[in-house]
C-alpha positions as CSV (number, residue, x, y, z in Angstrom):
1,M,6.8,1.1,18.1
2,A,7.2,4.3,19.8
3,T,6.3,5.0,23.3
4,N,7.7,8.4,23.7
5,L,8.2,11.2,21.3
6,E,9.9,14.3,21.5
7,F,8.9,17.1,19.3
8,I,11.7,18.1,17.2
9,K,10.7,20.4,14.1
10,S,7.6,21.2,12.0
11,A,7.5,22.9,8.6
12,S,5.1,23.6,5.7
13,G,4.9,24.5,2.1
14,S,2.3,25.3,-0.3
15,S,2.4,25.4,-4.1
16,V,5.5,23.9,-4.3
17,N,7.0,20.6,-6.3
18,S,10.0,20.1,-4.1
19,F,10.1,20.5,0.0
20,D,13.3,20.3,2.2
21,I,13.2,20.1,6.0
22,T,16.6,20.7,7.3
23,D,18.4,20.1,10.5
24,C,15.9,17.6,11.7
25,F,18.3,14.8,12.3
26,S,21.0,15.1,15.2
27,A,23.3,12.8,17.5
28,D,20.5,13.2,20.1
29,Y,18.5,10.3,18.9
30,D,19.0,6.9,16.8
31,V,15.3,6.7,15.7
32,Y,13.0,9.3,14.4
33,F,9.2,9.4,13.6
34,G,8.0,11.7,10.6
35,K,4.3,12.6,9.9
36,L,3.9,13.5,5.9
37,E,0.6,15.3,5.0
38,T,0.1,16.7,1.6
39,I,-2.5,17.7,-0.7
40,G,-2.6,18.3,-4.6
41,G,-0.3,17.4,-7.4
42,T,-0.7,14.3,-9.9
43,S,2.5,12.2,-8.8
44,G,3.9,9.9,-6.2
45,I,6.2,11.8,-3.8
46,K,9.9,10.7,-3.6
47,L,12.3,11.2,-0.8
48,R,16.2,12.1,-0.9
49,Y,18.3,12.6,2.2
50,L,20.2,15.9,2.8
51,D,23.7,15.9,3.7
52,T,25.5,18.1,6.4
53,S,25.4,21.1,3.8
54,N,21.8,20.4,3.0
55,N,22.5,19.3,-0.6
56,P,20.2,16.2,-1.5
57,I,21.9,12.8,-2.2
58,T,21.1,12.1,-5.8
59,S,23.5,9.3,-6.4
60,S,22.0,5.7,-6.9
61,I,22.3,4.6,-3.3
62,Y,18.5,3.9,-2.4
63,D,16.8,0.5,-2.3
64,F,13.2,0.1,-1.6
65,A,10.3,-2.5,-1.5
66,G,6.8,-1.6,-0.9
67,L,3.2,-3.8,-0.9
68,Q,0.5,-1.6,-2.1
69,M,-2.8,-3.0,-0.8
70,Y,-5.8,-1.6,-2.8
71,G,-9.4,-1.8,-1.3
72,G,-11.5,-4.2,-3.6
73,L,-8.6,-4.7,-5.9
74,S,-5.4,-7.1,-6.0
75,F,-2.3,-6.1,-3.9
76,S,0.7,-5.0,-6.0
77,E,4.5,-5.0,-5.0
78,R,7.1,-2.4,-5.8
79,R,10.8,-2.6,-5.2
80,S,14.0,-1.3,-6.8
81,T,18.0,-1.2,-6.1
82,G,20.2,1.4,-7.0
83,A,17.6,4.2,-7.2
84,N,18.4,7.8,-6.9
85,A,15.2,8.5,-4.4
86,I,13.2,6.7,-2.4
87,L,9.7,6.0,-4.2
88,K,7.0,7.0,-2.8
89,F,5.4,8.3,0.1
90,G,1.9,8.7,-0.9
91,E,0.3,10.1,-3.9
92,A,0.2,13.9,-4.5
93,S,-3.6,14.0,-5.4
94,S,-6.5,16.1,-4.5
95,N,-7.0,13.8,-1.9
96,G,-3.7,13.9,-0.3
97,T,-1.4,11.7,1.7
98,N,-1.0,11.1,5.4
99,A,2.2,8.8,5.6
100,E,4.0,7.9,8.9
101,I,7.8,7.2,8.6
102,Y,10.4,6.1,10.8
103,F,13.9,6.7,10.2
104,F,16.9,4.6,11.7
105,N,20.2,6.0,12.0
106,P,20.1,9.2,9.8
107,Y,23.0,11.0,11.6
108,D,25.1,7.9,12.1
109,S,27.9,8.3,9.8
110,S,28.9,4.5,10.4
111,S,25.8,2.8,9.5
112,Y,23.3,2.7,6.8
113,T,19.9,4.7,7.2
114,F,16.9,2.8,7.0
115,T,13.2,3.8,6.9
116,K,9.9,2.0,7.4
117,S,6.6,3.4,6.5
118,I,2.7,3.2,6.1
119,D,0.9,5.4,3.8
120,P,-2.9,5.4,3.7
121,S,-4.0,7.0,0.4
122,I,-6.9,7.7,-2.2
123,Y,-5.7,8.1,-5.8
124,S,-8.2,7.8,-8.8
125,S,-11.0,6.6,-6.4
126,A,-9.2,3.9,-5.3
127,I,-8.5,3.7,-1.4
128,F,-5.1,1.9,-0.5
129,A,-2.3,1.8,1.9
130,E,1.2,1.2,1.3
131,K,3.8,-0.5,3.9
132,A,7.2,0.0,2.7
133,I,10.8,-0.4,4.0
134,S,13.9,1.2,2.4
135,V,17.5,1.5,2.9
136,A,20.2,4.3,1.9
137,K,23.4,2.1,1.0
138,Q,25.9,4.8,2.0
139,T,27.5,5.4,5.5
140,A,26.9,9.2,5.9
141,T,25.6,11.8,8.2
142,Y,22.1,13.2,7.1
143,T,20.8,16.1,8.6
144,G,17.3,16.5,6.7
145,V,15.0,15.1,3.8
146,R,13.8,16.6,0.6
147,F,10.4,15.7,-0.5
148,F,9.4,15.8,-4.1
149,T,7.0,15.1,-6.9
150,D,8.0,12.5,-9.3
151,N,7.0,14.3,-12.3
152,G,7.3,17.7,-11.4
153,S,3.5,18.4,-10.5
154,T,2.7,21.0,-7.7
155,M,1.6,20.1,-4.5
156,T,-1.2,22.4,-3.3
157,S,0.3,21.9,0.6
158,I,2.8,19.8,2.3
159,N,3.5,19.4,6.1
160,F,6.1,17.4,7.6
161,S,6.7,17.0,11.5
162,V,9.8,15.2,13.1
163,Y,10.0,13.6,16.5
164,G,13.0,11.9,18.0
165,V,11.8,8.4,19.5
166,K,12.7,7.9,23.2
C-alpha cells in the first residue's frame, strides 16, 4: 500500500504487560503504518487508542474480525462487536510477534478509526499468520495507542515504530 513512509516515532519497553506510545498521530497524516515486535509473555496482545490526554479508551467501541491461518492446520475466524479493546496483534510468546498495522484516520474527530493488520507468529510450536481489520466506532481524536497482554503476563520486550504514509 505505502509507497512513501515518513518516520514519526519509535519506542521500546522491557518487562511490561502494558505499553503506551503517545503523540504519534497528528493532523499531518490520514494514514499511519506501525511495526510491532514483541518477545515473551503467554497471551495475545490487545490494543486501545489513547485520547488527547493519553488516557486509554476502555469503552465498548471496538469491532474486529480476523482470519488465523495456521500452517498444516485448519483456519479459524475471530470476530467481536462492542469489545473494550482490539484483540489481538500477535501472541506474546517466547517466539514473539512481528505485526504490521495500518491506522486510518486516528486523529480525525469526524471519522471512525480503522485498522488493517497482518501478523506472522509462532505460538505453541504452531506457525500462523493472522489478517485482521478493526474499527473504533467513536468519532474522536486519538493521539496514541496502548498495547497490553490480555491476561496480564509480562512481555520480555516490545518495540513499536510509527510512520506517516504519504
